[in-house]
N, C-alpha and C positions, 0 to 999 in steps of 0.2 A: 495529435494532441499537442497543445502548447505546454511548456514547462510550468507556467504560472496558472494553468487551469486547475480550478478547485475540484477535488475529487470527493472530499468529505466536508460538507458544508457545516455540520455541527461543530467540528473541531478545527475547521479552516485548514485542512491538509491539502496541499497541492501535489501535482504530479512530481514536481521537483523534490518535495518532501519525501515522497514514496521512493524515488530514485536514491536519495541520500540514505534513507533507511535500509534499502537493499544493499547499499555499499557497506553499511555498518553491521548488517546481520552477520553473525558468526559463520554460518554455513547456509547454503541454499539447498535444502534437502528435498522437500516435497512442497507442493502448493500450500497445503493447510498449515504446515509448520512455519513456512516462510511468511504466510499471512500473519500468524501469531507474533512472529518476531517484529514485523513491520508495525503491527498494532501496538505492541509494547513500546516501540520507539516513538511513534507519532500520535498515539491515542486515537487513531482513525477507527471508525466503525464502533465507537463506544457510546455514541449518542443514540440516534434513532435506528441506526443499522441499515438504512436504505442504500448506503454506498458499498456494502459488503461485496456484492457480486461484481461491481465495477472495479473495486480494488483487486479482487481475485483475477479479473481479466487483465488488469495492468501488470500484475506480478507474473501471470502466465505468459504474457507477451514478452516480458523481459527474460524469463527462464527458458522459454522454448523458441528463441530466435533462430 
């Protein structure tokens, strides 16, 4: 995936935005809590919700490297 690849089209959130949000997140506890932190920071997955699973996949790939 490219850093400028759009992950959430409704809110125009890119992979780079998600990476930045993960850096800002206070702690990376579990997948769902981390998703909620990223969602608060970027507003991703607050439109149609189609990107939810893709965002979880991105977060999981970063968490479980």
